[in-house]
C-alpha positions in Angstrom: -3.9 25.9 43.7 -5.7 27.0 46.8 -6.9 24.7 49.6 -9.5 25.6 52.2 -9.9 23.6 55.3 -12.8 23.3 57.8 -14.1 21.0 60.5 -17.5 19.4 61.1 -18.6 18.1 64.5 -21.7 16.3 65.8 -24.6 18.2 67.3 -25.2 18.4 71.1 -28.1 16.0 70.7 -25.8 13.5 69.1 -23.3 14.0 71.9 -26.0 13.3 74.4 -26.8 10.0 72.7 -23.1 9.1 72.8 -23.1 9.9 76.5 -25.6 7.0 77.0 -23.3 4.5 75.1 -20.9 2.3 77.0 -17.4 3.7 77.3 -15.8 1.1 75.0 -18.1 2.1 72.2 -17.3 5.8 72.7 -13.6 5.1 72.7 -13.8 3.1 69.5 -15.8 6.0 67.8 -13.2 8.6 68.8 -10.1 6.8 67.7 -10.4 7.8 64.0 -11.1 10.8 61.9 -12.3 11.5 58.3 -11.4 13.7 55.4 -13.7 15.0 52.7 -12.1 16.5 49.6 -13.9 18.7 47.1 -12.0 19.3 43.8 -12.8 22.2 41.5 -11.1 23.7 38.4 -9.3 26.9 39.0 -10.9 30.4 39.0 -14.4 29.3 40.0 -14.5 26.4 37.5 -16.8 23.4 38.0 -16.1 20.1 39.8 -13.2 18.0 38.5 -14.8 14.5 38.3 -12.3 11.6 38.2 -9.5 13.5 39.9 -7.4 11.0 41.8 -6.9 11.8 45.5 -4.2 9.8 47.2 -3.3 9.7 50.9 0.4 9.1 50.6 1.9 6.6 53.1 -1.5 5.1 53.8 -1.9 3.3 50.5 -5.4 4.7 50.1 -6.7 6.5 46.9 -10.0 7.3 45.3 -11.3 9.1 42.3 -13.7 12.0 42.7 -17.3 11.5 41.9 -19.3 13.6 39.4 -19.5 16.4 42.0 -15.7 16.3 42.5 -16.0 14.8 45.9 -13.9 12.2 47.7 -14.5 10.9 51.2 -12.0 9.0 53.4 -13.2 7.5 56.7 -11.5 5.6 59.6 -8.3 7.5 59.2 -5.7 7.5 62.0 -5.3 10.9 63.7 -2.2 12.9 62.9 -0.5 14.6 59.9 -0.6 13.0 56.4 0.4 14.1 52.9 -2.3 14.3 50.3 -1.7 14.3 46.5 -4.3 15.2 43.8 -3.8 14.4 40.1 -5.9 14.7 37.0 -4.8 14.6 33.3 -4.9 18.2 32.0 -4.3 19.7 35.4 -1.2 20.3 37.5 -0.6 17.8 40.3 -1.0 19.3 43.8 0.5 18.0 47.1 0.0 19.4 50.6 -0.2 18.3 54.2 -3.5 17.6 56.1 -3.9 16.9 59.8 -6.6 14.3 60.7 -8.4 15.1 64.0 -9.8 12.3 66.1 -13.6 12.3 65.9 -13.8 15.1 63.3 -14.2 15.4 59.5 -11.7 17.7 57.9 -13.2 19.3 54.7 -10.7 20.3 52.1 -11.6 22.3 49.0 -9.0 22.4 46.3 -8.8 24.4 43.0 -6.7 22.7 40.4 -4.8 24.7 37.8 -5.2 23.6 34.2 -2.0 22.5 32.5 -1.2 21.8 28.8 -0.8 18.2 28.0 2.3 17.4 25.9 1.6 14.7 23.4 4.1 12.2 22.0 5.9 13.2 18.8 3.9 12.1 15.7 5.8 11.3 12.5 4.2 11.2 9.1 5.1 8.0 7.3 2.4 7.7 4.7 4.6 9.3 2.0 7.4 6.9 2.4 5.1 3.8 2.8 3.4 4.9 -0.4 6.7 5.2 -2.3 7.8 1.7 -1.2 4.4 0.3 -2.2 4.9 1.7 -5.7 8.2 0.0 -6.0 6.7 -3.4 -5.1 8.7 -3.6 -1.9 5.8 -4.8 0.3 4.7 -7.4 -2.1 8.2 -8.9 -2.3 8.5 -8.7 1.5 5.2 -10.5 1.9 6.5 -13.3 -0.3 9.5 -13.7 2.0 12.0 -14.8 -0.6 14.8 -12.3 0.1 15.9 -10.4 3.2 14.4 -7.0 4.1 15.2 -4.0 6.3 13.3 -0.7 6.7 14.3 2.6 8.3 12.4 1.8 11.5 15.0 -0.9 12.2 18.0 1.3 12.3 16.7 4.9 12.9 17.9 6.3 16.2 20.7 3.8 16.7 23.6 6.1 16.4 25.9 6.7 13.4 25.4 3.8 10.9 26.3 3.2 7.3 24.6 1.3 4.5 27.1 -1.6 5.0 26.1 -1.8 8.7 22.5 -2.5 7.7 23.4 -5.0 5.0 25.8 -6.9 7.3 22.8 -7.9 9.5 20.9 -9.3 6.5 21.2 -12.8 5.1 22.6 -13.6 1.7 25.4 -11.1 1.6 28.9 -10.9 3.2 30.3 -7.4 3.9 34.1 -7.2 3.5 36.7 -4.5 3.9 39.6 -4.0 1.5 43.1 -3.1 2.6 42.6 0.5 1.8 39.3 0.6 3.9 36.7 0.3 1.1 33.5 -1.7 1.7 32.5 -4.6 -0.6 29.3 -6.6 -0.8 30.2 -10.3 -1.5 27.9 -13.2 -2.2 27.6 -15.6 0.7 27.5 -18.6 -1.7 30.6 -20.0 -3.5 31.5 -18.1 -6.6 31.2 -21.2 -8.8 27.5 -21.5 -8.0 26.9 -17.9 -8.8 28.4 -17.9 -12.3 31.6 -16.4 -11.1 30.2 -13.1 -9.7 32.8 -11.6 -7.5 30.6 -8.9 -5.9 26.9 -8.3 -5.6 25.0 -6.1 -8.0 23.7 -3.0 -6.4 20.6 -1.1 -7.5 19.6 2.3 -6.2 15.9 3.3 -6.7 15.7 0.5 -9.3 18.7 1.6 -11.4 21.8 -0.5 -11.4 24.7 1.3 -9.8 27.8 1.7 -11.9 30.0 0.3 -9.2 33.7 -0.6 -9.7 34.9 -2.6 -6.7 38.4 -1.7 -7.4 37.9 2.0 -6.7 34.4 2.7 -5.3 32.9 2.4 -1.8 29.2 1.9 -1.4 29.1 3.9 1.9 30.5 6.9 0.0 28.1 6.6 -2.9 25.0 6.2 -0.8 24.3 7.8 2.6 22.1 5.8 5.0 20.4 9.0 6.0 18.8 9.0 2.5 17.7 5.3 2.6 14.2 4.2 3.4 14.6 0.4 2.8 17.0 -2.3 1.7 16.4 -5.7 0.0 19.0 -8.5 -0.3 18.8 -11.5 -2.6 21.5 -14.2 -2.4 21.3 -15.0 -6.1 19.7 -17.3 -8.6 15.9 -17.8 -8.5 15.6 -15.4 -5.5 16.3 -12.3 -7.6 13.2 -10.6 -8.9 13.1 -10.9 -12.7 13.2 -7.1 -13.3 16.6 -6.9 -11.5 18.0 -9.9 -13.3 17.5 -9.1 -17.0 20.6 -11.0 -18.1 19.7 -14.2 -16.2 22.9 -14.2 -14.2 23.1 -15.7 -10.8 24.7 -12.8 -9.0 23.6 -11.7 -5.6 21.6 -8.4 -5.6 21.2 -5.5 -3.2 18.3 -3.1 -3.8 18.5 0.2 -2.0 15.4 2.5 -1.9 16.0 6.1 -0.9 13.4 8.2 0.8 10.7 9.4 -1.5 11.8 7.1 -4.4 9.2 6.0 -6.9 
């Protein structure tokens, strides 16, 4: 950035006219100064229209016109700090001294700066995969309980059971040896005696033995795109209740599943 300063003053003829004015008028005229800012792009570039010029501490700011020009009038004499900003350019800040009765002209060359955009994540692949499984249709029907990766991603180290614990229809329990179990939230008598929920991964029922297996060791949450929970009975989609039982069901969909 380079800033060039200059002053402009009235002509002698104008001074002669002021000499004819009453003293109070002259005093009022001379109590303030002005600043004109001309903003260009670096290395002889054109005017930077829309650049925001702020006189810090005075609460005054303007955007440059199509010629890159900003004018401030009726400024108190003395030093002030000026800041110039424009998206795509580096911000500049420098002192300016306002002179009573004068217009200070400041020409500034802004240096271009790369704009860092927010991270963009591609989700179409996973959304398409979930759509193929019928996930979104069931979610729209609102019969079960649903969770997707967006609800837990970036929240520290979590396991599949941490996600299911926040969903209705299933109780998450720990065994004495530290294994995790999915239990129905309804009384066993009303669920045909099912002691644990049936678990499906990518549409295939998991061969899960609650006496020895731990769901968190069998499925890592880092692989999971979505989870569905059904408390049992008529809630369970027909394709995941071929035997007509009333067991609670947990459907786990991994990333890229079909």
